[in-house]
LUMDOTOR-468757 format. One record per residue (C-alpha): residue number from 1; residue in three letters; x, y, z. Coordinates in Angstrom, 2 decimals. Each point is the difference from the previous one (the first is absolute). Layout:
TORSE   n res    east   north      up
TORSE NUM Ala       X       Y       Z
...
//
This chain:
TORSE   n res    east   north      up
TORSE   1 Met   20.33   10.79   19.74
TORSE   2 Ala   -2.18    3.05    0.63
TORSE   3 Thr    1.50    3.49    0.34
TORSE   4 Ile   -1.31    3.41    1.04
TORSE   5 Gln    0.11    2.47   -2.89
TORSE   6 Lys   -1.03    3.61   -0.37
TORSE   7 Arg   -1.63    1.94   -2.80
TORSE   8 Lys   -0.83    3.65   -0.45
TORSE   9 Ser   -3.41    1.29   -1.04
TORSE  10 Arg   -1.06    3.65   -0.09
TORSE  11 Gly    2.87    1.06    2.23
TORSE  12 His   -0.65   -2.66    2.67
TORSE  13 Thr    2.05   -3.10    0.75
TORSE  14 Tyr   -1.88   -3.28    0.44
TORSE  15 Trp    1.33   -3.39    1.11
TORSE  16 Ser   -0.99   -3.51   -1.07
TORSE  17 Ile    1.03   -3.59    0.63
TORSE  18 Val    1.10   -1.39   -3.38
TORSE  19 Glu    1.05   -3.48   -1.10
TORSE  20 Ser    1.53   -1.04   -3.34
TORSE  21 Arg   -1.91   -2.80   -1.74
TORSE  22 Arg   -0.13   -1.63   -3.40
TORSE  23 Val   -3.12    0.94   -1.97
TORSE  24 Asn   -0.31   -1.76   -3.40
TORSE  25 Gly    3.67   -0.98    0.29
TORSE  26 Lys    1.30    3.54    0.71
TORSE  27 Pro    1.05    1.53    3.36
TORSE  28 Arg   -2.49    2.63    1.14
TORSE  29 Pro   -0.29    2.03    3.24
TORSE  30 Val   -3.17   -0.99    1.85
TORSE  31 Ile   -1.33    2.29    2.73
TORSE  32 Leu   -0.99   -2.05    3.04
TORSE  33 Ala   -1.23    2.90    2.15
TORSE  34 Tyr   -0.21    3.79   -0.07
TORSE  35 Leu    1.44    1.56    3.17
TORSE  36 Gly   -0.77    3.65   -0.78
TORSE  37 Thr    2.22    2.89    1.13
TORSE  38 Ala    2.68   -0.37    2.67
TORSE  39 Glu   -2.13    2.08    2.39
TORSE  40 Ala   -3.07   -2.21   -0.56
TORSE  41 Leu    2.08   -3.14    0.49
TORSE  42 Leu    1.49    1.36    3.23
TORSE  43 Lys   -3.48    0.82    1.30
TORSE  44 Lys   -1.21   -3.53   -0.75
TORSE  45 Leu    2.98   -1.52    1.79
TORSE  46 Gln   -0.53    2.20    3.05
TORSE  47 Glu   -3.76   -0.65    0.17
TORSE  48 Gly    0.25   -3.67   -0.90
TORSE  49 Ile   -1.13   -1.58   -3.26
TORSE  50 Pro   -3.39   -1.76    0.20
TORSE  51 Gln    0.22   -3.62   -1.15
TORSE  52 Lys   -2.38   -0.99   -2.79
TORSE  53 Val   -0.14   -3.44   -1.56
TORSE  54 Lys   -1.58   -0.77   -3.37
TORSE  55 Ser    0.06   -3.41   -1.67
TORSE  56 Tyr    0.34   -0.74   -3.72
TORSE  57 Asn   -0.28   -3.15   -2.10
TORSE  58 His    3.60   -0.74   -0.88
TORSE  59 Gly    1.03   -3.65   -0.46
TORSE  60 Leu   -1.65   -0.92   -3.31
TORSE  61 Val    0.67    3.44   -1.50
TORSE  62 Val    3.73   -0.05    0.68
TORSE  63 Ala    0.27   -3.64   -1.18
TORSE  64 Leu   -1.70    0.80   -3.33
TORSE  65 Leu    2.11    3.13   -0.54
TORSE  66 Ala    3.19   -1.96    0.65
TORSE  67 Thr   -1.03   -2.76   -2.44
TORSE  68 Ala   -0.98    2.55   -2.66
TORSE  69 Glu    3.38    1.71    0.34
TORSE  70 Glu    1.83   -3.32   -0.24
TORSE  71 Leu   -1.91   -0.95   -3.17
TORSE  72 Glu    0.42    3.55   -1.43
TORSE  73 Ile   -3.74    0.28   -0.68
TORSE  74 Val   -0.08    3.78   -0.44
TORSE  75 Gln    3.03    0.02   -2.31
TORSE  76 Ser   -1.47   -2.82   -2.12
TORSE  77 Ile   -3.24    1.92   -0.52
TORSE  78 Asn    1.60    3.37   -0.73
TORSE  79 Arg    2.56   -1.53   -2.37
TORSE  80 His   -2.69   -1.00   -2.51
TORSE  81 Leu   -2.08    3.18    0.10
TORSE  82 Pro   -0.05    2.09   -3.21
TORSE  83 Gln    0.50    3.16    2.07
TORSE  84 Arg    0.81    0.84    3.61
TORSE  85 Gln   -2.87    1.47    2.02
TORSE  86 Leu    0.28    1.42    3.50
TORSE  87 Arg   -3.09    0.80    2.07
TORSE  88 Asp   -0.01    1.11    3.64
TORSE  89 Gly    3.65   -1.07    0.26
TORSE  90 Phe   -0.58   -3.57   -1.24
TORSE  91 Thr    0.84   -1.67   -3.30
TORSE  92 Val   -2.51   -2.24   -1.75
TORSE  93 Gly    1.85   -3.06    1.31
TORSE  94 Gly   -0.06    1.37    3.54
TORSE  95 Ser   -3.74    0.70   -0.14
TORSE  96 Val   -0.82   -3.44   -1.43
TORSE  97 Leu    2.07   -1.62    2.76
TORSE  98 Leu   -1.82    1.98    2.70
TORSE  99 Ala   -3.37   -1.02   -1.47
TORSE 100 Ala    1.11   -3.66   -0.02
TORSE 101 Ile    1.24    0.13    3.62
TORSE 102 Gly   -3.32    1.51    1.04
TORSE 103 Arg   -1.86   -2.77   -1.84
TORSE 104 Val    2.02   -2.68    1.83
TORSE 105 Cys   -0.37    1.56    3.46
TORSE 106 Gln   -3.59    1.22   -0.13
TORSE 107 Ala   -2.00   -0.06   -3.21
TORSE 108 Thr   -1.84    3.29   -0.42
TORSE 109 Ser   -0.91    2.43   -2.75
TORSE 110 Lys    2.59    2.46   -1.29
TORSE 111 Arg   -2.20    2.71    1.51
TORSE 112 Gly    0.49   -1.50    3.45
TORSE 113 Trp    3.65   -0.99   -0.45
TORSE 114 Tyr    1.39    2.68    2.32
TORSE 115 Lys   -2.75    0.66    2.54
TORSE 116 Arg   -1.14   -3.61    0.40
TORSE 117 Trp    3.41   -1.63   -0.05
TORSE 118 Ala    3.30    1.84   -0.65
TORSE 119 Lys   -0.63    2.58    2.72
TORSE 120 Ser    0.05   -2.76    2.64
TORSE 121 Thr    3.31   -1.50   -1.18
TORSE 122 Ser    3.69    0.91    0.27
TORSE 123 Leu    0.19    0.40   -3.81
TORSE 124 Ser    0.45    3.79    0.08
TORSE 125 Tyr    2.76   -0.34    2.63
TORSE 126 Leu    1.81   -2.73   -1.96
TORSE 127 Leu   -0.10    1.95   -3.28
TORSE 128 Gly    0.72    3.37    1.60
TORSE 129 Lys   -2.86    1.56   -1.97
TORSE 130 Ser   -3.47    1.31    0.70
TORSE 131 Leu   -2.70   -2.20   -1.54
TORSE 132 Asn   -3.10    2.11    0.65
TORSE 133 Lys   -0.05    1.27   -3.62
TORSE 134 Leu   -0.22   -3.51   -1.43
TORSE 135 Asp   -3.71    0.01   -0.80
TORSE 136 Ser   -1.92   -2.03   -2.56
TORSE 137 Gln    0.85    2.47   -2.78
TORSE 138 His    3.71   -0.51    0.72
TORSE 139 Phe   -0.23   -3.76   -0.55
TORSE 140 Trp   -2.28    0.33   -3.05
TORSE 141 Asp    2.44    2.42   -1.69
TORSE 142 Gln    3.00   -2.19    0.78
TORSE 143 Met   -1.71   -3.18   -1.21
TORSE 144 Glu   -1.09    1.82   -3.16
TORSE 145 Ala    3.70    0.63   -0.72
TORSE 146 Leu    0.68   -3.77   -0.02
TORSE 147 Pro   -0.91   -1.48   -3.42
TORSE 148 Pro   -1.50   -3.53    0.30
TORSE 149 Gln    2.29   -1.34   -2.74
TORSE 150 Ile    3.14    0.49    2.13
TORSE 151 Ile   -1.36   -1.93    2.99
TORSE 152 Pro    1.32   -3.39   -1.33
TORSE 153 Leu    3.46    1.59   -0.43
TORSE 154 Ile   -0.05    1.24    3.59
TORSE 155 Glu   -1.21   -3.39    1.24
TORSE 156 Glu    2.81   -1.81   -1.81
TORSE 157 Asp    2.55    2.52    1.28
TORSE 158 Ile   -1.06   -0.63    3.61
TORSE 159 Leu    0.04   -3.78   -0.56
TORSE 160 Lys    3.60    0.14   -1.24
TORSE 161 Thr    1.05    1.76    3.20
TORSE 162 Leu   -2.03   -2.52    2.02
TORSE 163 Val    1.76   -2.95   -1.65
TORSE 164 Glu    3.45    1.53    0.50
TORSE 165 Lys   -0.53    0.80    3.68
TORSE 166 Tyr   -2.07   -2.98    1.18
TORSE 167 Asn    0.83   -2.75   -2.52
TORSE 168 Ala   -3.70   -0.80   -0.42
TORSE 169 Ala   -0.93   -3.49   -1.22
TORSE 170 Phe   -2.17   -0.43   -3.13
TORSE 171 Asp   -0.23   -3.80   -0.15
TORSE 172 Thr   -3.78   -0.07    0.60
TORSE 173 Leu   -2.36    2.81   -1.02
TORSE 174 Leu   -3.66    0.32    0.97
TORSE 175 Cys   -2.36    1.70   -2.45
TORSE 176 Asp   -3.60    1.04    0.53
TORSE 177 Ala   -2.49    2.69   -1.00
TORSE 178 Thr   -2.76    1.69    1.94
TORSE 179 Asn   -2.33    3.00   -0.30
TORSE 180 Phe   -1.13    2.93    2.15
TORSE 181 Phe   -3.32    1.75   -0.32
TORSE 182 Thr   -0.15    3.82    0.15
TORSE 183 Tyr   -2.64    2.69    0.45
TORSE 184 Ile    0.96    1.85   -3.18
TORSE 185 Ala   -3.18    1.40   -1.53
TORSE 186 Ser   -1.34   -1.37   -3.28
TORSE 187 Ser   -0.05    3.56   -1.34
TORSE 188 Asn    3.77    0.33    0.46
TORSE 189 Lys    1.34   -0.44   -3.55
TORSE 190 Arg    3.60    0.98    0.84
TORSE 191 Cys    0.80   -3.27    1.78
TORSE 192 Gln    0.31   -2.80   -2.56
TORSE 193 Leu    1.55   -2.49    2.44
TORSE 194 Ala   -3.04   -0.64    2.20
TORSE 195 Arg   -2.56   -2.13   -1.86
TORSE 196 Arg   -2.80   -2.32    1.03
TORSE 197 Gly    0.74   -3.70    0.24
TORSE 198 Arg   -0.30   -3.05    2.24
TORSE 199 Asn    1.55    0.21    3.47
TORSE 200 Lys    0.16   -2.17    3.10
TORSE 201 Gln   -1.82    2.58    2.12
TORSE 202 Lys   -3.09   -0.28   -2.27
TORSE 203 Arg    0.01    3.78   -0.56
TORSE 204 Met   -0.57   -0.27   -3.74
TORSE 205 Gly   -1.85    3.33   -0.06
TORSE 206 Leu    3.23    1.87    0.88
TORSE 207 Arg    2.93    0.77   -2.29
TORSE 208 Gln    3.16   -1.91    0.83
TORSE 209 Phe    3.65   -0.40   -0.99
TORSE 210 Gly    2.21   -3.08    0.00
TORSE 211 Leu    3.49   -0.74    1.32
TORSE 212 Leu    2.38   -2.70   -1.23
TORSE 213 Leu    2.75   -0.65    2.56
TORSE 214 Ile    3.00   -2.34    0.12
TORSE 215 Leu    1.91   -0.72    3.22
TORSE 216 Ser    3.08   -2.00    0.90
TORSE 217 Arg   -0.96   -2.98    2.17
TORSE 218 Gln    2.98    0.19    2.36
TORSE 219 Asp   -0.03    3.72    0.90
TORSE 220 Gln   -3.49    0.95   -1.25
TORSE 221 Leu    1.50    2.91   -1.93
TORSE 222 Pro   -2.16    1.60   -2.72
TORSE 223 Leu    1.89   -0.50   -3.29
TORSE 224 Phe   -2.58    1.04   -2.58
TORSE 225 His   -3.37    1.75   -0.04
TORSE 226 Gln   -2.48    1.17   -2.58
TORSE 227 Val   -3.15    2.03    0.64
TORSE 228 Tyr   -2.64   -0.66   -2.66
TORSE 229 Gln   -3.57    0.79   -1.05
TORSE 230 Gly   -2.68   -1.54    2.17
TORSE 231 Asn   -1.84   -1.68   -2.90
TORSE 232 Phe    3.05   -2.07   -1.07
TORSE 233 Thr    0.30   -3.64    1.06
TORSE 234 Asp    3.02   -1.37    1.88
TORSE 235 Arg    0.77   -2.30   -2.94
TORSE 236 Thr    0.15    2.89   -2.48
TORSE 237 Ile    2.34    2.09    2.17
TORSE 238 Phe    2.28   -2.95    0.79
TORSE 239 Lys    0.37   -0.80   -3.71
TORSE 240 Gln    0.61    3.64   -0.95
TORSE 241 His    2.77    0.55    2.56
TORSE 242 Leu    1.64   -3.43   -0.01
TORSE 243 Lys    2.85    1.08   -2.30
TORSE 244 Val    0.75    3.11    2.08
TORSE 245 Met   -0.03   -2.05    3.22
TORSE 246 Leu    2.39   -2.62   -1.37
TORSE 247 Glu    2.37    2.67   -1.30
TORSE 248 Arg    0.15    1.61    3.44
TORSE 249 Phe    0.66   -3.29    1.81
TORSE 250 Lys    2.71   -0.93   -2.48
TORSE 251 His    1.58    3.42    0.45
TORSE 252 Leu   -0.05   -0.28    3.80
TORSE 253 Ala    0.94   -3.68    0.40
TORSE 254 Gly    2.18   -0.36   -3.10
TORSE 255 Ser   -1.89   -3.09   -1.18
TORSE 256 Leu   -3.51   -1.49    0.00
TORSE 257 Glu    1.15   -3.64    0.34
TORSE 258 Asp   -0.20   -0.19    3.81
TORSE 259 Ile   -3.20    2.04    0.46
TORSE 260 Thr   -3.37   -1.55    0.80
TORSE 261 Leu   -3.01    2.24   -0.69
TORSE 262 Ile   -3.16   -0.93    1.93
TORSE 263 Phe   -3.38    1.33   -1.16
TORSE 264 Asp   -3.60   -1.15    0.37
TORSE 265 Gln   -2.55   -1.27   -2.50
TORSE 266 Gly   -1.39    3.48   -0.60
TORSE 267 Asn    3.08    0.79   -2.09
TORSE 268 Asn   -0.05   -3.28   -1.91
TORSE 269 Ser   -0.35   -0.52   -3.74
TORSE 270 Lys    1.64   -2.46   -2.40
TORSE 271 Lys    1.58    2.80   -2.02
TORSE 272 Thr    1.49    1.64    3.11
TORSE 273 Leu    1.38   -3.30    1.30
TORSE 274 Arg    1.66   -0.73   -3.34
TORSE 275 Lys    1.62    3.43    0.06
TORSE 276 Leu    1.09   -0.46    3.59
//
């Protein structure tokens, strides 16, 4: 329920409409509207307040935020970080979540995250925070604070919560690999992930990276992923990560006896099948 509250600034008393909401699991006062001084408010009431209507994209944003809170996404990310980092009022986990929500709703560059998308949504209102400072540098700094080696730990942490809350079924798993070409320059020596290789789009002149992904058949939930160098074959990656995959499924399901793993011929080899 919203209430009218006052605050003093430089000897003047100002009024606001404030509502208590949960932000990252904690109750926080969120200002819904600034009313100004009592005199200014009285003048507006006497003269009549002009009605202005502005629309925001809301449905998908609020649904994703609610799901992320239920699965404790932000807490799972921050729990595994070597050190806590706060930038523009957001933790690393919070920033990564915002980037992911933006990617789901409207894929754009980090540079255009606010102006091209977030500005037109109810995200700022739902979080009770201004988002206009979240530029590309903000996301780059926050992502830099997330070591790649802890990503599997975060993924497994989220999956545990997913299993507990939704009782996900793992009887049939679908495995496949694909690749994505990039426009990373050949002169860029810092990026070792993007390499030249064969791809379905026939863009062999461009550097690419690969993605191995495993989903549950029933709910189509992503259970395992591995990003790999673009010059590796599907068969090589499947063989390298088979043991890690099986360990995760056994940990989640308790046993491998009732699991069927489906993969295509690109991952096939006699040695891999014997191991499997």
